C-alpha positions, 0 to 999 in steps of 0.5 A: 848129694844129700837131701837137706831138710832144713827150714829157713823160716821168716814171717811173711809181712802182713799186707792188704794191698787192693788187688787189681780188677780183672774183667772181660776174660774167662774166670775160674775159681781157684782153691788152695789146700791147707798147706798152700797147693793151688788147684784149678778145675779142668775138664778132660775128655768131658770129665771134670777133674781137679788139677794143680796149677803148675807153672813149674811143669813144662807139660800138663799131666794126669796121674796113672789112676786118672789116665786109666779112668779116662781110658788114656793109653800111652802111644809109646812115646817117653818124655824125660823131663829132668828127674821125671820119666813119663809116658805120653798120650793124647787127650781129645779135649782139655777145657778150662772154663769155656776155653777148649783145647783139642788133641792135647798131648799129655803126660801120664806120671806120678808126681815125685814125692818131693811135691808133698801134695796134701789133698786129692788131685787128678793131674797138673796144668802146665805151661804147654796150656798156660803159656797159650794165654795171658792169665791173671792169678788173683790169689786174694780173690781166689780166682784165675782169669784167662785171656787171649795171649798178648792181651793183658800186658798191653792193657789197662788191667796191669796199670799200677802193677810191677812189670818183671821181665823173665826169660824162658829157661829149660823147656820154657820154664819162667826164669826170673832174677831175685836179690837178697838184701844180705848179698849184692847181685841177683841169682836165678829164680824159677816161678813154680806156683805148683810148689807150696813153699818158696825153696832154695838149695843148700848152696844158696842158703850157705851163700846168704849166710856167708858160710858156716852153719845154716840157721834154721830160723834166720831173719832176712831183711828183704827179697826183691824181684825186679822192683817188687819187694818183700820185706819178710818172707818164708824160705825152706832150704831143701836140695830137691832133685829138680835143682840138679836138673835146672842148675848145677848142684853148687849153683845158686837158685830159688824156687818161687812157690805159691806162698810168696804170692798169697797176698798179691795178684799177679799176671803171667803174660807168657808170650810177652815174657813178662810177669806183673806183680801187684804192689 
């Protein structure tokens, strides 16, 4: 299947919602690159590192260079996860702020070229760690706040936010349903905050357009996830290999990247299978 590099470009609506207030958890600062990659400070085996915050990764990972610096050696176990093949090692400790995890299985892998990361990073923080917590992802205020599992979904912090239930798809990935104004019905979407941009495959773009040539600069009337709505948004059309892992190449799907949430706080309550989005 060819690698389409067509841009489906729409301006994100300017909005300045008041973010919810998150307190009482463990707060760490997030950083974003000029192109939107979200980074979080992580300490592995006592060494401060810079990881990508990646809800599209099923397991946390370090680059081969970082593994060498940490003295991490593969135990001979190989993980094949979609298009990625990785060796596994065990880190004695992994900490995010004051939250510590001991004896963490971690992949040693170079991220695929399609990620196009534009700044230095040492690894990715995946759902194996993120799924053990409730996490407030406060993009407007450039911070993450970590809580115990099942805490946020049943507390006051999410009052006024839009609750969007999700299912746990391949290897526990966060799978939601989205709807485009141009078409009736919902299609699968995967929450991938490790991606800079929101992406569809070519099959989805053709479906939205109703067949024929894909307009590289088309306008859309809106996108809805549960009851959360975006009147305008950006989408890139790209037949990423990861789509072929999650779905058949001719199926419809959307990868929801960090750009969609840059002006809204959200809460990932993984154990409750719920995503909360600020209005």
